[in-house]
C-alpha positions in Angstrom: 73.8 134.1 -17.6 76.3 131.8 -15.7 79.7 131.1 -17.1 78.8 127.4 -17.2 75.7 128.1 -19.4 77.8 130.3 -21.6 80.4 127.6 -22.1 78.0 125.1 -22.9 76.7 127.5 -25.6 80.2 128.0 -26.9 80.7 124.3 -27.4 77.3 123.6 -28.9 77.6 126.5 -31.3 81.1 125.5 -32.3 80.0 122.1 -33.3 77.0 123.4 -35.2 79.0 125.8 -37.2 81.8 123.2 -38.0 79.3 120.8 -39.5 79.3 121.2 -43.3 76.3 123.1 -44.6 75.6 125.5 -47.5 77.5 128.5 -45.9 80.7 126.4 -45.4 80.4 124.9 -48.9 80.2 128.4 -50.5 83.5 129.3 -48.7 85.1 126.1 -49.9 83.7 126.5 -53.6 85.1 130.0 -53.9 88.4 129.0 -52.4 88.8 126.2 -54.8 87.9 128.5 -57.7 89.7 131.7 -56.9 92.1 130.9 -53.9 92.5 131.3 -50.3 92.0 135.1 -50.2 88.8 134.8 -52.1 87.6 132.2 -49.5 88.4 134.4 -46.7 86.6 137.2 -48.3 83.5 135.1 -48.7 83.6 134.5 -44.9 83.1 138.2 -44.6 79.9 137.9 -46.4 78.7 135.1 -44.1 78.9 137.2 -41.0 76.2 139.8 -42.1 74.0 136.9 -43.4 74.0 135.1 -40.0 73.6 138.6 -38.0 70.5 139.5 -40.4 69.1 135.7 -39.9 69.4 136.1 -36.2 67.7 139.4 -36.1 64.9 138.1 -38.3 64.5 135.1 -36.0 64.3 137.2 -32.9 61.9 139.5 -34.5 59.6 136.5 -35.2 60.3 135.3 -38.6 61.6 132.0 -37.3 58.2 131.3 -35.7 56.5 132.3 -38.9 58.6 130.0 -40.9 57.9 127.2 -38.5 54.1 127.8 -38.5 53.6 128.6 -42.2 54.1 126.0 -44.9 53.9 128.5 -47.6 56.5 131.0 -46.4 58.8 128.2 -45.5 58.5 126.7 -49.0 59.1 130.2 -50.7 62.3 130.9 -48.7 63.3 127.2 -49.3 63.0 127.5 -53.0 64.6 131.0 -53.2 67.8 129.5 -51.3 67.8 126.2 -53.2 67.6 128.1 -56.6 70.5 130.5 -55.8 72.7 127.6 -54.6 72.1 125.6 -57.7 72.6 128.8 -59.8 76.0 129.3 -58.1 77.0 125.7 -58.6 76.3 125.8 -62.2 78.1 129.0 -62.7 81.2 127.4 -60.8 81.0 124.1 -62.8 81.1 126.0 -66.1 83.9 128.3 -65.0 87.1 128.0 -66.9 90.5 127.7 -65.2 91.6 131.1 -66.3 95.1 132.8 -65.6 93.4 134.5 -62.7 92.9 131.2 -61.2 96.6 130.2 -61.3 98.9 130.2 -58.3 99.9 133.5 -56.8 96.5 135.3 -57.9 95.7 135.5 -54.2 98.4 138.3 -53.9 97.9 140.0 -57.3 94.2 141.2 -57.6 93.0 141.5 -61.2 91.3 144.7 -62.7 87.8 143.2 -61.9 88.9 142.2 -58.3 86.6 144.8 -56.6 83.7 143.5 -58.6 84.6 139.9 -58.0 84.9 140.6 -54.0 81.5 142.2 -54.2 79.9 139.2 -55.9 81.5 136.9 -53.4 80.2 139.0 -50.4 76.7 139.1 -52.0 76.6 135.4 -52.7 77.7 134.6 -49.3 75.3 136.7 -47.7 72.3 135.6 -49.7 73.0 131.9 -49.3 73.4 132.4 -45.6 70.2 134.4 -45.4 68.0 132.3 -47.7 68.3 129.1 -45.5 64.9 128.7 -43.7 66.3 126.1 -41.4 69.0 128.6 -40.3 66.4 131.2 -39.2 64.2 128.5 -37.4 67.5 127.1 -35.8 68.1 130.5 -34.1 64.6 130.5 -32.8 64.9 127.0 -31.4 68.7 126.9 -30.3 69.2 130.2 -28.5 66.3 130.0 -25.9 67.9 126.8 -24.5 70.7 128.8 -23.2 68.8 131.9 -21.9 68.5 132.3 -18.1 64.7 133.3 -17.5 65.7 134.9 -14.2 67.8 137.6 -16.0 67.1 140.2 -18.7 66.8 138.7 -22.1 68.3 141.3 -24.4 71.8 141.3 -22.8 71.9 137.6 -23.0 70.7 137.4 -26.6 73.3 140.0 -27.7 76.0 138.0 -25.8 75.0 134.8 -27.4 74.7 136.4 -30.9 78.2 138.0 -30.6 79.6 134.6 -29.4 78.2 132.8 -32.4 79.5 135.3 -34.8 82.9 135.2 -33.4 83.0 131.5 -33.7 81.8 131.7 -37.4 84.9 133.7 -38.3 87.7 131.2 -37.3 85.8 128.2 -38.1 84.7 129.2 -41.7 88.3 130.7 -42.1 89.7 127.2 -41.4 87.6 125.8 -44.2 89.0 128.4 -46.5 92.7 127.7 -45.4 92.1 123.9 -45.9 90.5 124.3 -49.4 93.3 126.7 -50.2 96.0 124.2 -49.2 94.4 121.7 -51.5 94.2 124.2 -54.4 97.8 125.3 -54.0 99.0 121.8 -54.7 97.1 121.5 -58.0 98.7 124.0 -60.5 97.7 122.7 -63.8 94.5 123.9 -65.7 93.0 120.4 -65.9 93.1 120.2 -62.2 91.7 123.6 -61.7 88.9 122.7 -63.9 88.3 119.7 -61.7 88.3 121.8 -58.5 85.7 124.2 -60.2 83.6 121.2 -61.0 84.1 119.8 -57.5 83.0 123.2 -55.9 80.1 123.6 -58.3 79.0 120.1 -57.6 79.0 120.7 -53.8 76.9 123.8 -54.3 74.4 122.0 -56.5 74.2 119.2 -54.0 73.6 121.7 -51.2 70.7 123.3 -53.3 69.1 119.9 -54.0 69.4 119.0 -50.3 67.8 122.3 -49.3 64.8 121.3 -51.4 64.4 118.2 -49.1 64.0 120.4 -46.0 60.9 120.2 -44.0 59.5 122.2 -41.1 60.3 120.6 -37.8 
């Protein structure tokens, strides 16, 4: 793969990752609810979700989703239902003391359990997006040099994509955390929970509108 082709992929992938979608919204929602540290933890759940989606795509699931309406619909409904569930859970969450400023640096007794839930949620939301798996099947081949071995190129593009996900999604967490830090009152925190929950519910409803390309 030429350096020019790699740079073209780098630019295109950065734009794609930066566009708001279910994964970014999960990061924002958890940041608004629990703080910047929680948002950055959520990013760590996004990475294995994307890596798994890539491997499934390269293994042929992307082509199956594009060809089979039944499989696509099943994955779509699973992903949408999970997003809506997360949105409702966040909407109903109270602005508890653990949500107050400074909680980012003072983990609670259930901190490890909360981190596990955040990692799980980010992983599943990222994985249960049929368009994401199809995207990798359609996007990556455009930047592969047919005159060179495929596997090293696919590994390079996959690693590049994952390395871009980390800073871009972390930027979402930092920006949402800056907003949250300015709003200390419980009433404002409840509003932020509902904003985050509404975003997730909206992402779930949008997922239901997806159609195979």
